[in-house]
N, C-alpha and C positions, 0 to 999 in steps of 0.2 A: 555400613549402609551408606548407598550414595544417592543423588538424585537421580531418577530414571531418565531414560532418554524420552523426550517429548514426542507425541505422535506427528506424523506428516500433517501439516495444515489444510483444511479444507480447499483453500484458495490455489493448491498446488494443483487440484484436480480440475477445477474449473476456469485455469488458465490453459489447459491443454486445448489444442486445435480441434481435436477430435471429439465433438460433443456427441457424436454418434456411440462412441464407446462408453461414454459415462452414463448415458441414459439407457444403454443396454445394461449395464451394471446395476443401474438402480431398478430397473423392471424385470431383469431376468435373473440375477444372480439369487440363488437361495440360500441366503445369508440371513442369519436372525440376529438379535442382541448377544446371544452366547455361541460358543463353538459346539460342535457336534457332541461335545462330552458334558454340555450345560454348564460351561466355566464363563463367567464374566471376565475376559481377559484385557488387559493392558497391552498398548501396543510392545512395551518391552519384551513380552512372552509371545504375541500373537506373530510378531514378524520372523520369529524362528519355526513356526509351524508351516505344514505343506497347505498352501491355500487352495480353494476349490479350482476345478478344472477350468482353464482358460482364463484366471485371474494372477495378477502379480501380487504379492504380499501388501503392498500400498493400496490396490485396487480390493482386496479382501477386507482391510482395514476400512477403506472408504464405505464399502456396502455395509459393514458391521455398524459404523457410526450412524449412518441412515436409517437402519433398522432401528437404533437406540432413540433415535430423535423422535421416531414416531410413538413411542411409548414414554417419553421423557417429561417431567413436569418441573416446571420452575420453582424456586423456593425466594422467600422476599429477602434473603441474606445476600450480601454481596462480597467479595473479595477485596482486597485493599485496593485494587484498581477501579472497582466500580462493577465488576462483571459478575453476573449473579450465579449462585450454585443451583445445581439441578440433580435429580436422581430419576433411576428408572426402577420399575419392579418386574425384572424379568421372570420366567418360570421358576427357576431355581429359587429366587426369593419368596416368590409366593408359596412354594413348598415349606420352606423355613418358619416363615411367619402362620402358616397354618398348623404346624407341627408345635410351635411356641403357644399358639392360642389353646391347643388341647392339653399341653403338658405344664403350662407355667401360669395359668389362670383359670377362673371359674371354680366350680365344684368338683375337684378332682377327688375320687373314691379310690382310697389306696390303703392297704394293711401297712402304714407308716407310722414311725414314731412322730413325723412331724406333723401329723394330723391328729395326734392325741393331745389334749390339752394338757396332760399331766407330765408330758415329756418333751414337747416341742421347744420350749425354752433352753433346754439342754443343748439341741441342736442347733438352735438359733445363736447361742453364745458362742458355740463353737465356729460357726460359719462367719460371724461377725469378727472373730479375732482372725480367721484365716484371711479374709478379705483384707483387714487393716494391715496385716503383717506383708501380705503379697504387694498389695498397692504401694506402700512405703519402699518395700525392696526394689520394685521396678524404678523407683527415683532415687536410689543410692542407698537405703538403709541397709547396713550390713549384720545386722544382728541376726542370730540363729532363731528360727522357728521356736525350739523348745524354750530358749532363754526368754524371747519375747513372749509366749504364752504363760511362761512362769510369772513375769512381770504383772500381766493383766490378771491373772488369777489373784496374786498375792495383793493386788491393788497398791504395790511399793510405787514410789517416785522413780521415774526413768533417770538412767545414770548417765546416760550419754546423748548424742544427737539422734543416732539412729533409734533408739529406743523411745525416745520423745516423739519422733515421727510416727511410730507405730502406735504410741499411745494417744496421740492426737487423733488419728486416724480411727482408732476405735471409738473416741468419743464422739467423731464426727458421724460415724456411722449410726449411732444412737440418737444423735440430733435429727438425722433424717426420719427415723420412725416416729419422733415427734410431730414432724412438720410435714407428713405426707398428704394430709387433708387439706393443706393451706395451699394458696396459690404462690407461684414463684415471683419473688420481687429482687430487685438488686440488693436490698439490704441484705435478705436470706442469703444470697450468694457471697456476700462480703462476710457476713456472720460464719458461713461454713468454712470459708477461706480462713478466717481468725483461727478458729477452732482446729483446723488442720495444721496450722503453720505456727502456732504459737511456741515460743522459745527455739524454734529451728532456723529462723532467717538471719542473715548476716546483719541485716538493719531490722530490729524488731518492731519498728514502726510500721513497716510494710505489711504487718500483718492485718488481714482485713481491709486492705486498701488496693484500689487499683493501681497500676505502674503509671508514672507520669512521664513527659517528654526527657526528663534527665536519665530515665532508666533506658540503658543501650540493650535491649532483649533480643536474643536470636537463639533459634533450636539448631545446636551443631551436632555433627557425627561424635561418635565414641572417642576419636582421636581429638576433638574439639578444635580441627581445621577447617573442615568445610562447613559452611552455613546452610543448612537443610531449608530453613523457614524463617523468615521474617514477618512477625506479625503486623496487623493495620496500626497505624499511629495511636498513641495514648489519647489524644484528643477526640478521637470518635468513639472511645470505649464506652461511655455513659449511654450514647444513642444505640450502639450495637448491642448492649447489654439489655437494655429496657425492650429492644425490638425481641431479643431472645426469651425474655420473659413473657412478652404477649404471646410469642409462638406456644411457649409451654404452657400456657393458660388457655389456649385456643381463641384467642381474641381476633377476630375478623378472619377467621380461617377459612380458606377456600382455595383449592377444594379439600376434600377429606385427606388425611394422612394417617395411616395406621399408628396406633400409640406406640409399638414396638420402634418404628422407624422415628418416630417423634423423639423417643427417648434417646435413640442413638445419634440423631441430628444435634441434640443438645449436647452430647458427648463431644461430639466433632467439632462444633463451633466454639467450646472453650478452648479446647486444644488448638484451634486456628486463631481465634482472637489473642490467646496467651494474655489474660488481663492481668495478671500478676506476676510479680519478679520472680515468684517460685511456687511450686505447689499447684500448677496449672492441671497437671494429669491427675492428682489425686481429687481435686474439685471436680473435673470433667466426669471422673468415673463414680463419685458421690452422687453427683446430678442425674447420672444414669440412673441410679438406683433410686432416688427420690420420684423420678418419672415412672419407672417402671411399678413402684409401690402406689404411686397416686392412682394409675390406671388398673389396677387389680390384679397385677401380676405377682401374687402372693408368694409363690415358689422362690422368686429371685431373693428374697430374704435369706435364703438358705444356699444360695449359690456365688463362688468366689469367681468373678470373671477376672480378676487380677491374677489369681494362681494359675489360669489358663492362658493369659496372655504372657504372663511371665516364662512360659513354656517355647514361646517363640516371638520375642519382642521385636525382631527385625520386620516380621510380617505385620505387625502392629504399625511399626513406622511407615512401612511401604503403603499400608492402606490410605494413611494420609498423604503421601507424596503422590501416589497414583491419582488421587482426585486432583491435587492441586496442578498436576502436570497435565492432566487431560480435561482441560475446559472445565474445571470444577464441577466434574461429575462424581457426585457424592456416592454412588452406587457401590463403588468399590469398599468404601468404609462399612457401608451398610452389610454387604455380602460377607466381608471379614468379622464383623460384631455378631450378626446372627449365628454364624458357625460357632464364634466363642460361648455364646449362650447356650446353644446346643450342647456344646463339650461339657461346660459347667453343669447343666441337668443332668446328663448323663453320668458324670463324675459323682454329682450327688446321689443319683440311684444306687451306684456300685458302693458308695461309700456307706449308706444306709444298709444295704444288704450284708456288706461285710460286719457292721456293727451288730446286726441282728443275728448273725451267725456267731459272732464272739459271746453275746449274751447267753445264746443257748450253750455254748461250750462250758461256760461257767455254771450255768443252771444244772448241767450234767454231772459237773465235779461235786455240786451240793445235793445230787440226788439220794445220799444216804447219811447226810450231815443233819445235824441238829437245826443247822441254818436254813434248811429247806423251806421255801414258800414264805420265809419271814424277811427278805431283803425286797426293797423296792428296785425301780429300774436305776436310781442314782447309785445305790449301794452296790448293785450288781456291776456298773460300768466300773466304781472305783475298784471292786474287787477282781475284776479282768485286769486293770492296770496293775494291782498289787502282786498278782501272780507272775507277772512279767518283771517286776520291779522290786525284788527282794530287799529290806531295810529301807524303803522309799518312806518320806515322812510326810504325812497330810496334814494340813492346818484347816480349821473351822472357816477361817475366811475365804480359803480358795475353793473350797467346796461349794460354799455359799455362791462366789462367783461363777464358777463353771456351770451351776445350775439355775442362777437366776432366784435363788430362794432366800427366805428370810435366815438371819443369824440362828434362830432358835431350831428352825428345822434342820439346819447344817448340824448344828451341835447334837442334834437328838439322833441323826444318822450316824454320826461318827461314834457316839457314846455306845449306841446299841451294837456297833460292831467290835467294840472293844469290851465293854463291860459285861453285855450279855452273851455275846457270841463267841468272844475270845478270838476274833479273826484279826484284830487289830491291839498293838500294845499302847496303852496310854502312857504318856510320860510327861511330867513337869517341865516347861521351859519358861524361864523368866516368871511372868505374871499369869501365864496361860499353858493350855494343855496342847501337845501335839501327839500324832497318832502314828505310829511307827508298825512297818509291815514286819513281820516275825519272820526271820530267815527260814523257817520251818513251816511257812503256811501251807505250800504243796503237801508237804508230807501229813501235815494235819488233816487235809481234805482226802488224800487218798486213804489214811488209816480209817477215816469215817467212813469211807466206801467198803472197806475190808468188813466193818461190822456189819455191814449188811450183805452184799453179794460179792464172793471173790470173783465170780464170773465177769461181772459189770465192771469191776475194777481193772480188768484186763490180763488178770494173772491166770 
């Protein structure tokens, strides 16, 4: 990643002698905030496109910027030089916001497990784990997803730095749920950072503390050679964070800002201000979730934005850099993040469809088994996993953590599958029991089908 080329300054046009040409560009050029394909482009890309007839690339950029200024709104936030941030809502962004309002908030009626009070916690826990893992991996955690999920389900202590990052992130996501009805305060931001970074910083005393003047903080590229961003001075942080809290709590808000835009701006400003020595990205994304939850976008609890960002991290970084190099126009980051949210929601629907098909497949396996109609959704999900993982070992605590249920409920689930239905084998392990997948589980189910209808079994 490198710093993109800054666009040509406006002064370059106004210093030209031919003012008639400038007036003609402003009044006659049919150029809007976006290109003909509906894209909000930075100069870095627009300069390589064929400009409208009669215009040079620079004149095309000038006309585009004029169109953007007509719909631009200034924010109360400023950069480290005192220049204000601003944003636009072009047509493409309006469409995204409308789609999100329909698909992530309000009373969405769908035949999905996430709307069922008996099954939603299972999917919520899975989503919290996915976001915790992906958000930590974006900042260097190297533990695999399977190992990380095993740690979270077992509730065991993290073994290394990467596991601590993921464990902390998981705890922080749960903290957000507890505070989503509260106003944002500097104290809450510090608490969130402390939870996120406990035991992972070179200097443990920096957890839950703003950086100070002695902390030489820069954002660098992957080679750690080029400085991409230097945040504002540490002595400005108290004022800047308080202003951010006022913005989040809608104190003196004028004009109206769409709640999704507000949440994304919170995300951006924490990344820009970089108030901590480490963990700024995780804190920024956590606050985004807090803001979305506070404004009633309930579906976002089940969506992992970090897993989408992780697929194209350079685009995420460029969204920051395009803003900073184009006169603090935050629209680039808004467009990028609304696209990320849409992809996350679409991925959730694909995931739910896949899981529904998998459960239906398991139920077909049970069609002529004595277990037919006797398994709840948790047990069906476990059986689906067991069929793919012969000799796998299940523990009560893991089943409990995966579904956010009591220990007794988890114990009852597994005992029924072992003692009553003979789908698992119960084994003594230390002072407790474990439940092992029999290597012939699939054969047992097939034989069960044979007792019913040979045709249904596929023979």
